[in-house]
N, CA and C atoms as an extended XYZ file, in Angstrom:
300
Properties=species:S:1:pos:R:3:atomname:S:1:resname:S:1:resid:I:1 pbc="F F F"
N       104.360       85.820      107.273 N   MET     1
C       105.230       86.797      107.035 CA  MET     1
C       104.317       87.956      106.868 C   MET     1
N       104.279       89.473      107.286 N   PRO     2
C       103.479       90.338      107.244 CA  PRO     2
C       103.728       90.902      105.796 C   PRO     2
N       102.247       91.751      105.638 N   ALA     3
C       101.824       92.050      104.380 CA  ALA     3
C       101.310       93.651      104.637 C   ALA     3
N       101.506       94.204      103.629 N   TYR     4
C       100.905       95.504      104.112 CA  TYR     4
C        99.981       95.951      102.721 C   TYR     4
N        98.974       96.534      103.295 N   CYS     5
C        98.045       97.345      102.169 CA  CYS     5
C        98.556       98.665      102.044 C   CYS     5
N        98.573       99.094      101.172 N   PHE     6
C        98.863      100.437      100.644 CA  PHE     6
C        97.907      101.009       99.996 C   PHE     6
N        97.183      102.118      100.454 N   PHE     7
C        96.508      102.849       99.610 CA  PHE     7
C        96.798      104.405       99.310 C   PHE     7
N        96.761      104.748       98.154 N   ASP     8
C        97.133      106.265       98.018 CA  ASP     8
C        95.847      107.034       97.529 C   ASP     8
N        95.294      107.667       98.599 N   VAL     9
C        93.788      108.490       97.769 CA  VAL     9
C        94.000      109.882       97.344 C   VAL     9
N        93.824      109.641       96.039 N   LEU    10
C        94.134      110.760       95.184 CA  LEU    10
C        93.103      111.857       95.276 C   LEU    10
N        91.711      111.681       95.483 N   ASP    11
C        90.664      112.559       95.396 CA  ASP    11
C        89.611      111.996       96.431 C   ASP    11
N        89.127      112.932       97.018 N   VAL    12
C        87.830      112.500       98.288 CA  VAL    12
C        86.671      112.991       97.264 C   VAL    12
N        85.808      112.636       96.395 N   THR    13
C        84.841      112.999       95.944 CA  THR    13
C        83.570      113.124       96.362 C   THR    13
N        83.508      112.441       97.474 N   ASP    14
C        82.234      112.252       98.518 CA  ASP    14
C        82.602      112.387       99.908 C   ASP    14
N        82.937      113.646      100.617 N   PRO    15
C        83.394      113.489      101.866 CA  PRO    15
C        82.426      112.942      103.148 C   PRO    15
N        81.190      113.012      102.768 N   GLU    16
C        80.294      112.555      103.924 CA  GLU    16
C        80.112      110.823      103.510 C   GLU    16
N        80.380      110.534      102.789 N   LYS    17
C        80.502      108.852      102.483 CA  LYS    17
C        81.934      108.529      103.182 C   LYS    17
N        83.055      109.318      102.435 N   MET    18
C        84.441      109.222      103.365 CA  MET    18
C        84.457      109.022      104.908 C   MET    18
N        83.419      110.001      105.487 N   GLU    19
C        83.242      110.116      106.664 CA  GLU    19
C        82.473      108.869      107.592 C   GLU    19
N        81.770      108.387      106.919 N   LYS    20
C        80.855      107.225      107.092 CA  LYS    20
C        82.103      106.140      107.223 C   LYS    20
N        82.690      105.867      106.285 N   TYR    21
C        83.817      104.796      105.990 CA  TYR    21
C        84.898      104.800      106.824 C   TYR    21
N        85.108      106.421      107.467 N   ARG    22
C        86.144      106.405      108.691 CA  ARG    22
C        85.593      105.812      109.908 C   ARG    22
N        84.113      105.754      110.013 N   GLU    23
C        83.560      105.562      111.520 CA  GLU    23
C        84.128      104.100      111.681 C   GLU    23
N        84.003      103.451      110.594 N   GLY    24
C        83.751      101.896      110.946 CA  GLY    24
C        85.081      101.033      110.425 C   GLY    24
N        85.745      101.799      109.836 N   VAL    25
C        87.173      101.284      109.044 CA  VAL    25
C        88.167      100.556      110.065 C   VAL    25
N        88.693      101.316      111.125 N   PHE    26
C        89.325      100.941      112.288 CA  PHE    26
C        89.130       99.723      112.731 C   PHE    26
N        87.879       99.436      113.272 N   LYS    27
C        87.519       98.030      113.776 CA  LYS    27
C        87.601       96.880      112.831 C   LYS    27
N        87.583       96.749      111.935 N   THR    28
C        87.572       95.966      110.848 CA  THR    28
C        89.155       95.599      110.677 C   THR    28
N        89.960       96.800      110.606 N   VAL    29
C        91.225       96.478      110.691 CA  VAL    29
C        92.073       95.583      111.870 C   VAL    29
N        91.336       96.293      113.012 N   ALA    30
C        91.855       95.468      114.247 CA  ALA    30
C        91.486       94.103      114.328 C   ALA    30
N        90.130       93.947      113.903 N   ASP    31
C        89.528       92.541      114.279 CA  ASP    31
C        90.145       91.497      113.115 C   ASP    31
N        91.041       92.179      112.324 N   HIS    32
C        91.710       91.167      111.132 CA  HIS    32
C        93.551       90.898      111.538 C   HIS    32
N        93.648       91.483      112.858 N   GLY    33
C        94.814       91.491      113.019 CA  GLY    33
C        95.637       92.805      112.501 C   GLY    33
N        95.098       93.680      111.913 N   GLY    34
C        96.034       94.860      111.573 CA  GLY    34
C        96.530       95.815      112.244 C   GLY    34
N        97.538       96.775      111.813 N   ARG    35
C        97.508       98.162      112.829 CA  ARG    35
C        97.885       98.935      111.441 C   ARG    35
N        97.562       99.955      111.727 N   TYR    36
C        97.956      101.081      110.780 CA  TYR    36
C        99.361      101.965      111.265 C   TYR    36
N       100.133      101.857      110.071 N   ILE    37
C       101.681      102.144      109.924 CA  ILE    37
C       101.485      103.556      109.695 C   ILE    37
N       100.716      104.136      108.787 N   LEU    38
C       100.689      105.627      108.172 CA  LEU    38
C        99.551      105.555      107.883 C   LEU    38
N        98.907      106.577      107.929 N   ILE    39
C        97.567      107.665      107.687 CA  ILE    39
C        98.150      109.096      107.287 C   ILE    39
N        98.580      109.243      105.885 N   GLY    40
C        98.793      110.787      105.589 CA  GLY    40
C       100.074      110.910      105.734 C   GLY    40
N       100.114      112.304      105.740 N   GLY    41
C       101.350      112.760      106.276 CA  GLY    41
C       102.414      113.222      104.952 C   GLY    41
N       103.411      114.097      105.359 N   THR    42
C       104.239      114.804      104.179 CA  THR    42
C       104.905      113.699      103.653 C   THR    42
N       105.020      113.622      102.290 N   THR    43
C       105.637      112.868      101.502 CA  THR    43
C       107.106      113.585      100.950 C   THR    43
N       108.308      112.893      100.708 N   ASP    44
C       109.304      113.838      100.160 CA  ASP    44
C       109.836      112.694       99.165 C   ASP    44
N       109.575      112.800       97.855 N   VAL    45
C       109.828      112.159       96.932 CA  VAL    45
C       111.419      112.201       96.493 C   VAL    45
N       112.022      111.412       96.675 N   VAL    46
C       113.279      111.312       96.378 CA  VAL    46
C       113.824      110.967       94.995 C   VAL    46
N       113.511      109.832       94.476 N   GLU    47
C       113.577      109.354       92.941 CA  GLU    47
C       112.439      109.307       92.542 C   GLU    47
N       112.445      109.287       91.028 N   GLY    48
C       111.051      109.298       90.480 CA  GLY    48
C       110.177      110.348       90.393 C   GLY    48
N       109.094      110.322       89.597 N   ASP    49
C       108.116      111.347       89.591 CA  ASP    49
C       106.800      111.086       90.192 C   ASP    49
N       106.800      110.022       91.110 N   TRP    50
C       105.888      109.391       91.708 CA  TRP    50
C       105.526      110.503       92.931 C   TRP    50
N       104.088      111.036       92.896 N   LYS    51
C       103.757      111.805       93.976 CA  LYS    51
C       102.493      111.334       94.583 C   LYS    51
N       102.632      110.763       96.179 N   PRO    52
C       101.692      110.395       96.508 CA  PRO    52
C       101.017      111.281       96.850 C   PRO    52
N        99.234      111.327       97.527 N   VAL    53
C        98.474      112.415       97.752 CA  VAL    53
C        98.196      112.101       99.197 C   VAL    53
N        97.475      111.153       99.186 N   PHE    54
C        97.255      110.695      101.170 CA  PHE    54
C        97.648      109.330      101.275 C   PHE    54
N        98.778      108.961      101.344 N   PRO    55
C        98.889      107.627      101.336 CA  PRO    55
C        98.585      106.990      102.725 C   PRO    55
N        98.127      105.770      102.962 N   VAL    56
C        97.917      104.837      103.871 CA  VAL    56
C        98.561      103.505      103.641 C   VAL    56
N        99.319      103.028      104.996 N   ILE    57
C        99.894      101.932      105.028 CA  ILE    57
C        99.318      101.154      106.091 C   ILE    57
N        98.729      100.146      106.173 N   ILE    58
C        98.140       98.918      107.116 CA  ILE    58
C        99.159       97.413      107.058 C   ILE    58
N        99.244       97.273      108.251 N   GLU    59
C       100.453       96.132      108.386 CA  GLU    59
C        99.585       94.749      108.807 C   GLU    59
N        99.192       93.706      108.283 N   PHE    60
C        98.721       92.522      108.739 CA  PHE    60
C        99.682       91.414      109.028 C   PHE    60
N        99.136       90.184      109.681 N   PRO    61
C       100.355       89.253      109.885 CA  PRO    61
C       101.005       88.667      108.754 C   PRO    61
N        99.697       88.560      107.725 N   ASP    62
C       100.196       87.903      106.655 CA  ASP    62
C        99.303       88.236      105.532 C   ASP    62
N        99.563       88.049      104.213 N   LEU    63
C        98.789       88.146      103.029 CA  LEU    63
C        97.419       87.701      102.961 C   LEU    63
N        97.414       86.428      103.844 N   GLU    64
C        95.755       85.948      104.225 CA  GLU    64
C        95.104       86.835      104.773 C   GLU    64
N        95.452       87.362      105.770 N   ALA    65
C        94.448       88.065      106.570 CA  ALA    65
C        94.309       89.261      106.169 C   ALA    65
N        95.273       89.795      105.051 N   ALA    66
C        94.804       91.011      104.674 CA  ALA    66
C        93.616       90.692      103.666 C   ALA    66
N        93.707       89.723      103.083 N   ARG    67
C        92.929       89.517      102.317 CA  ARG    67
C        91.344       88.974      102.974 C   ARG    67
N        91.551       88.286      103.774 N   ARG    68
C        90.437       87.951      104.492 CA  ARG    68
C        89.639       89.332      105.033 C   ARG    68
N        90.384       90.164      105.087 N   ARG    69
C        89.486       91.608      105.910 CA  ARG    69
C        88.700       92.177      104.650 C   ARG    69
N        89.818       92.070      103.531 N   CYS    70
C        89.286       92.977      102.352 CA  CYS    70
C        88.057       92.251      101.853 C   CYS    70
N        88.259       90.991      101.834 N   ASP    71
C        86.952       90.133      101.427 CA  ASP    71
C        85.864       89.875      102.446 C   ASP    71
N        86.027       90.393      103.839 N   SER    72
C        85.133       90.146      104.764 CA  SER    72
C        83.585       90.733      104.376 C   SER    72
N        82.575       90.083      105.182 N   GLU    73
C        81.114       90.745      105.020 CA  GLU    73
C        81.388       92.109      105.587 C   GLU    73
N        82.171       91.973      106.927 N   GLU    74
C        81.843       93.486      107.896 CA  GLU    74
C        82.579       94.696      106.996 C   GLU    74
N        83.529       94.038      105.968 N   TYR    75
C        84.101       95.147      105.746 CA  TYR    75
C        83.408       95.450      104.070 C   TYR    75
N        82.713       94.505      103.374 N   SER    76
C        81.836       94.763      101.952 CA  SER    76
C        81.414       96.142      101.841 C   SER    76
N        80.282       96.428      103.089 N   GLY    77
C        79.833       97.859      102.765 CA  GLY    77
C        80.464       99.106      102.717 C   GLY    77
N        81.659       98.957      103.804 N   LEU    78
C        82.749       99.644      103.942 CA  LEU    78
C        83.268      100.033      102.481 C   LEU    78
N        83.509       99.143      102.241 N   LYS    79
C        84.573       99.234      100.894 CA  LYS    79
C        84.063       99.440       99.578 C   LYS    79
N        82.485       99.706       99.468 N   LYS    80
C        81.715      100.044       98.546 CA  LYS    80
C        81.655      101.630       98.814 C   LYS    80
N        81.571      102.121       99.975 N   LEU    81
C        81.505      103.357      100.357 CA  LEU    81
C        82.865      104.350       99.964 C   LEU    81
N        83.949      103.176      100.393 N   ARG    82
C        85.184      104.123      100.046 CA  ARG    82
C        85.469      104.206       98.629 C   ARG    82
N        84.965      103.052       97.568 N   LEU    83
C        85.039      103.132       96.483 CA  LEU    83
C        84.080      104.411       95.695 C   LEU    83
N        83.143      104.370       96.220 N   SER    84
C        82.113      105.312       95.635 CA  SER    84
C        82.598      106.740       96.199 C   SER    84
N        83.203      106.947       97.307 N   ALA    85
C        83.869      108.468       97.629 CA  ALA    85
C        85.178      108.795       97.438 C   ALA    85
N        86.058      107.969       96.722 N   ILE    86
C        87.240      108.165       96.371 CA  ILE    86
C        87.787      108.120       95.191 C   ILE    86
N        88.629      108.765       94.684 N   LYS    87
C        89.803      108.058       93.457 CA  LYS    87
C        90.832      108.176       93.996 C   LYS    87
N        91.348      106.670       94.070 N   GLY    88
C        92.690      106.412       94.800 CA  GLY    88
C        93.010      104.984       93.986 C   GLY    88
N        94.292      104.536       94.535 N   ASN    89
C        94.997      103.333       94.175 CA  ASN    89
C        95.068      102.481       95.689 C   ASN    89
N        95.373      101.081       95.240 N   ALA    90
C        95.571      100.469       96.371 CA  ALA    90
C        96.104       99.345       95.879 C   ALA    90
N        97.196       98.700       96.444 N   VAL    91
C        97.848       97.392       96.412 CA  VAL    91
C        98.219       96.747       97.721 C   VAL    91
N        98.215       95.177       97.780 N   PHE    92
C        98.691       94.341       98.641 CA  PHE    92
C       100.345       94.165       98.222 C   PHE    92
N       101.026       93.931       99.452 N   MET    93
C       102.746       93.748       99.297 CA  MET    93
C       102.940       92.559      100.332 C   MET    93
N       103.698       91.784      100.386 N   GLU    94
C       104.094       91.161      101.045 CA  GLU    94
C       105.531       91.159      101.753 C   GLU    94
N       105.336       91.110      103.080 N   GLY    95
C       106.546       91.606      103.340 CA  GLY    95
C       108.025       90.192      103.197 C   GLY    95
N       108.914       90.649      103.288 N   ASP    96
C       110.194       89.738      103.336 CA  ASP    96
C       110.702       89.417      104.648 C   ASP    96
N       110.716       88.316      105.051 N   PRO    97
C       111.208       87.934      106.209 CA  PRO    97
C       112.793       88.298      106.242 C   PRO    97
N       113.192       88.132      105.417 N   GLU    98
C       114.783       88.476      105.598 CA  GLU    98
C       115.229       89.889      106.046 C   GLU    98
N       114.507       90.766      105.688 N   ALA    99
C       114.446       92.179      106.098 CA  ALA    99
C       114.038       92.612      107.541 C   ALA    99
N       113.596       91.696      108.198 N   GLU   100
C       113.263       92.156      109.637 CA  GLU   100
C       114.620       91.931      110.510 C   GLU   100
């Protein structure tokens, strides 16, 4: 069943590192069967008080593919760049096959 990686970039603290991250990240997603669903955009909070700043949603074929990408050697250096360049949140979510 599909799985989703949800990131909310709250603040970019090092734009140069973030640019280096962007140069390589798309290939690592594609190499693990992923595709971007959302990169940024307007948000409209309709319930609660959560205010996403810069949301990113990536879909993978399953949770294992998402984790393999996150733990892969090819992504490890990029992940370090991202973590040193932003303040943010990340979560993996497994889809519900009944919802499709």
